[in-house]
N, C-alpha and C positions, 0 to 999 in steps of 0.2 A: 602427651605437651600439655601440662601446665595451665598456662595463661591462656590456649588456646578462645578466642572470640574476645579478651581481655583487649582495651585498651590503657593505652599509658600517657603518662609525658612525665619528662627528664630535664630537668635544669643542671646548665654545666655538664653536660655530657659528653664537649670539643674531647676528651684528653681522660686518665686519670680512671679517677675513683668513677666518673660516670660515668665513662664512658664501657665501663665495666658492667655499669648497669647497665647500664640502657642497653645492651650486648647483651645478654644473661636476661635480660628480657623477651628479646625479639626471637630468642634462640629457645624461649619457652613455648611461641606461638605468639607472645603480645604484640601488637599491630602498635610502633612508639613514635609519640611526639619526641623530636629533639628540640631542644628551646636553649638557645645559648648567642649572648653577645656580640662571638663569632659568624657570621654568614657563607665565611667560602670553610671553617671549622664545623659548623654544624651539617653543611650538606656532604665531606666526603665522612662524620661520623656518621650519619643517615645510611650513606653504601653502606659504610661497615656493619652495620643493625641487618640491611637486609641482608648484606653475605653469610652475614649469623643466620639468619633462617625469618627474619621477621616479616609478616606476611604484606605487612602496609606497614610503611615509613613517611613521616613530615620532618623537614627542615627548619624553622622559625627563628627567625632574630629575636632573640625577646631578653628583658632589661626584667629581669627579676623584679629590683626597685618600682619602676612602675608600673601600679597597677592597671593602666588602658592596659600595655604589652601581656599581664599578665592574665586580663580577661579575655588581650584577639586568643590568646595560645588554649583559652580552655573552651576558649568557641570550636578553635579549627578543632577540636578533638572530637568533638559532639558533633557536631557537621558532616565532618570528615571517614571517625569509624562510628558516628550514632552510641557514642557511651564513654561513659573516665572512670576506669574503673583504679588507678594508682598512678599519684603522686610523689615523684624522687625528688623533692627538693636540696639539692645537690650545689647550687652554683653558691659559691662564697669568695668574694672580693677582700683583697690583706691588701694594704696599703706597702709600701719600703723608703721611711723614713723614719728621723727623728720621733721620735715621741710628742716630744719639745714643739718639730713642728703641725704633730697634727691640727687640722682646724674641727669646730664643730658643724660644720660640716661634712667633710670626712667621717669623723665617728658618723652621725647618722646615716652618712650610703652607704655604711662597713654593717651595722642595727641594719638598716633596713634591707639590703642583700640575707644576712646573715638569719637574720630575726622573723621578718615575717615575706622575705623574699618568697615568690613564687605562692602561697596559700592560694586552691581555689576559692579561699572565699574571697575573694577580690571581686571575680570573674559578679 
């Protein structure tokens, strides 16, 4: 196992690419923090990652556009696993509405998730 004794945080891992990344990290031996906005989906993803072979997983509700939440996520990884080796900033935000209906707050939210979200430098 290439990632034995390593730990990771994956943001937005409830489905799709994020879940595939988290599952592969777990299958390679990494301990994985599942950080998602949806707590129920995060729990289900954590169970799937553990079934794939991860030695340990933890699900955490985390809004990656919130610096405090990102800091808590990093601290959880350090407290639970004793280290943080891998961060996969997979979370993204899509708003389905006409372009002219977007507000400045909408644009800032999309940018805060897509560009700055999940940065361990927030911690």
